[in-house]
N, C-alpha and C positions, 0 to 999 in steps of 0.2 A: 870667733871665727865665723865668717859668713858662708852659708851653704849656697852654691850656685842655684840660680832660679830654675835652670833646666833639670837639675837633679831633683829639686823639690817637686816639679811637675811630674817627673817620672815616678817618684815615690807615691804621689797622690793617685796617679793612674793605677799603679800596682795595688795600692790599698783598696781602691774602688773595685778592681777586678777580684781581689780576694774576698771582699764583702759580698760581691755578686755571686761568686762561686759558693760561698758559705750559705747564702740564702737559698740557692738552688738545691744544695745538698740537704739543707734543713727541711725543704719542702718535699724531698724525694720520699717514696714509700719503701719500706722494707719488703722483701719478697714474701716473708712469712705473714705480712699483713694483707696481701692481695691474692695469695695462693695457698693451697694446702696440698699435702702429699696424699695421693690416692691410696685408700685403705687405712690411713691413720686417722681414725675418727672414733667417736663414742658409739656404743651399741646399747640400745634400749633394752631394759629388763623389766619384767612384770611378774607378779605373783598374787595368789589369792590366799588370804590368811584370816586369822581370828584375833581380835583384841579382847582381852579379859580384864577384870578388875575395875570395871566402870561402876560409878556410884548411882546405879539405877537409871542410867541414861543410854542403855544399850538398845539393840533392835527389839521391836515388838514381834515376838516369835509367831504370833498368829498371822501377821502380814508378811513376814519374811521366812518362809519355810526352809530356805536354803541354809539359814543360820543354824537351825535345829539339826538338819541333816549333817552339816559339817561337824557339829558338836558330837553327834552320835558316832560318826565315822572316826573322829579323833579318839574318843573313848574306847572304841573297839580296838584300835591299833595299840592302845595302852593296856589292853587286857580287861577292860571294864565292859561287860555285856549287860545292857539294860533290858528289863522285861519287855516283852512285846506289848505294844499299846501304851507305853509310858508317855505321858503328856508333859513335856518339859516347858516350864514357864520361866524363862530366863530374862533377866533385866540387866545383867552386868556383862553381856557378851555382844560383840558387834562384828559382822562380816565386813572385811575391808579388802581393798586392792592396794598392793604395794608396788611402787614403781621406783626405778633407779636407772643410772646410766653407767655402763662399764667402759671406763676410759681406755684409750689405746695403751698397749704395753702393760696392762694391769697384770700383776702376778698373784699367785695363790697366797692367801693370808692377808692381802691388802683389804682395808675396810672402805666401805662406800656409804655415803649419806643416802637415806631413803625417805620417800614421802608415802604416808599412809592415809588413804581416803576411804571414808565410809561409803558402802554401796547399798546399805539398807536404809532404815528410818531412825537410826540412832540419833539422839538429841545432841550428844557430845562425846568426844573421845578423850576428854581431859582426864588425866590420871590413869589411863589404860596401859596395858602391857601387850605388846605384839608377841604372839607365840611363834615358834620356829616356822618360817615360811620359805619355801624354795623359790628363787627368782629365775625365770627362764628367759631365753632369748627367742629370736624369731624362728630359730631352727628347732625349738622345743627342748633343747638341752638346758640343764640346770647349771648356771654359772656362779651363783652366789646363794648364801643362806642368810636370812634376815631374822632378827629378834631383838627386843629391847623395849625400854620404857619411852612412851611418846611424850613429846613436848608440843603442846597446843598453844598457839599465840592468842587465843580468844578467851573470853570469860562470859558467863551468863548466869542469871538467877531468875527464879520465878516463884510467885506466891499469890494465892487467892486470885488466880486468873490473870495476873499481871506478870509480864516477863520483860527482862532487860538483857540484851546480848551485845557484846562488843567483839568485833571481828568474827572469824569463821571458827566454828567449834567442831566441824566434822572432818577436818584435815589436820594432820600432825606430821612432824618430822622427827627422825632419829639420826643424830649425827654419829657416823660410824656404825650404823645399825646393821650393816650387811658385811659379810666376809666372803671374799672371792674364793671360789673352789675350783674353777676351771679357767685356764688362760687361752687366749686367742693366738692363732699363728702370727708370727712376726713377719710382716710384709717386707721389712727392711732387709731381713736376712735371706730373702728369696730372690734369686736372679742377680744380675749385675746392673740393673737400671730401675728407676722409679718414674712415676708419672706425676707431674705437677698439674693441679687443677686450679685455674683462675676462678676467683669468686664470681666475677662478672665476665661473660664471654666478650672478648674484644681482640680482633686480629692485630690491631696496632700495639696493644699491651703485650700480646703473645710474642710479637716480633721484638719488642724492646727487652723482654725477659730473655729471649734466646740470645740476643746480642750481648746483654750484660753477663750472662752465665758463660758464654764462650770467651768473652774478654777476660773473665776471671780465671777460668780453668782450661782454656784452650779450645780451638776450633773443633767442632764435631761433638762437643760434650752435650749440648742441648739441641733438640730438633722439635719444632712445633708440628703437632699432628693436625690441629685445627685451631679454632679461635679460643679454645678453652684448655686443651690438654697439651702439655709439653713433656716430652720424654727426655730424661736426663740420665746419662751414663754415670754410674758410681764406681768407686774403686773395687777391685776384685776381692781384697781382703776385708772381712767383716769388721775387724777392729779399726779400720780406717774410715768406715762409712759414717760413723757418728760425727767425727770431726769434720768430714766433708759436708754433711748435711747442716751442721752448725754454721759453717762458712756460707753455705748456699742460702740459708734463711736470712742471713745478715746483708745480702747484696741489696744495694739501693737501686730502685727503679724509678726513673723519671715518670711522674704521673701523666697520663694521657688526658686529652680534653674530654670532659664528661659530656654525655649526650644531652641534648635539649629535651628536658622532660618536666612535666608538671603533674604532681600527685595531689588530688583533692579528696578530702573526706566529706562525703555528702551528708553525713549525720551531724558533724560538728562544724562544718564550714571551713576547716583548716586547709590552707593551700601551701604546698611546699614546691619550690621550683629551683632549677639549676640556674647558674649565672649566664648561660648561653642562650636563654630563651629570648627571642626577638620577634617583633610583629611587623607586618607590612601595613600600609595605609588602609584604614577602614573607618567607618562611622558606626557608632553604637547608639541605639535608641533604647531608653529605659523608661518605663511607666508602670505605675502600680494601680491595680484594680482590686478593691477590698469590698467584701460583702459581709455586713454585720447583721445577724439575726438575734434579736433580744426578745425575751418573754417575761412579762410582768403580770402578777396576779391582781385581779380586780374583784373586790368583794361587793356582791349584790345583796343589799339589806332591804327587806320588804317593810311596808308601813306597819306601825305597832298594832293596828286593828285588823290588818289583812291576815288571812290564813295562808301563810307562806313560810318558807325556810330560807335561812341565810346560805348562800352558795358562793363559792369562789370560782371565778371564770378567768382562765388564762388568756391574755391578750398578747399576740405576737406582733412585732414590728420589724420590718426589713429595711435596711439602709445600705445604699450603694455609694461608695466613695471612689472617685477616679482622679488620681493625680495626673497632672499634665506630663506628657512624655518629654524626656530630655535627650538631646542628641549630643554625643561627645565624639569629636574628631580625634583619631589617633594618628600621629605622624609616622612615617616610615622609619623603622629602626627603634621604635619605642620599646622599652623593656616591659615585661609582664608586671613587675613591681609597680611601675608607674600606672599601669592599667588598673590594677587592684586598688591602688590608692585613690585613683579618680572615681572608680565605681563605688567605693565606700563613701566618698564625699557626696555623691548624689543619692545615697541612701539605699544602695543595693544590698539585699540580704544574701546569705550564703547560697540559697537556692537560686536567686537571680544570677549570682556570679557563675554558678555552675551552668545555667542555661546559656548565659552570654558566651562563656568559654567554648561550649559545644558548638554554638552557632558560628563563632569566629573560626573554629577548627573546620567546620563544614564549608565555610566561605573561602578557605585557603589562605587567610591572612595570619593564621596562628600556626607557624611551622615548628611544631614540637609535639612530642608524644604526650597525650593527655590520658592519665590513668585515674580512674575513680574507684575509691575503696569504700 
């Protein structure tokens, strides 16, 4: 049975449209990837504690008096009163700072990973045990208690004045080393609306998010307050909000055109650019001027019968090399990738490239944001 040629053409067109729509959908971003819910975030925790059980690699108490003070204070709380004027010479104790992050919706009894960092002159925290340490938030309240055995990823050894060290020995981690004792207020349960915050401020992206949310849940559900914050009305019943937010995070947003931007690392010479960077017609001249100063020792030896001493006299030599300048013409609409490739071909160094890009920006032929880190 022969299929009519017209039907075959229609089927081909429909298939092409389906593939095109699938490609557009695949390139779309989820709302959870470009925005966050205001108030749903991690909260930093910090605490001061002591690590004990070190193999003679702790703080030198003569140089870190706060370690001795912490030990005396801890012993007094445990009912141990030391005689006045006691000189403690401790080698197995180190004062440390303990840091962690309290995730959103964390409940009492949940465990957190912690990082323990030496703040004195301890040589290594390997094999140590962190004593009970309260972890406080920015408001000064205790939100977790930390304690446990450290895991240090480094190793070191020394003998007869020679030492070998692999990785860092003064920082360790404890998986599940802190227990949450206080919970934060649930921002989802407060009020009947939430605020979405875009990762990057963009009025066009905010408008697209509002349109997508209103199309999914009805007009008036989302309203953009500015280029970053979008207010979304949530269901009145608390038990319906989790499902609502789950659907909200899964909404696909068509990506907006990224801004023309170039980021350059002045120390390494790395250049990262967006695909929309274009240049206008301009000419670039490049030339190198190098100054080489070398010093070589010259030995002055007197005659055997002369009454003189052998001396070493340094002789300096200065050499100046100047390479001929090269002029490169850039056509209108050339991409920055072509410019960088051409500059590398004529021997431009990262510092030369940085100077050239700044000059092109000042001349007005480089119409993009140039950020130097």
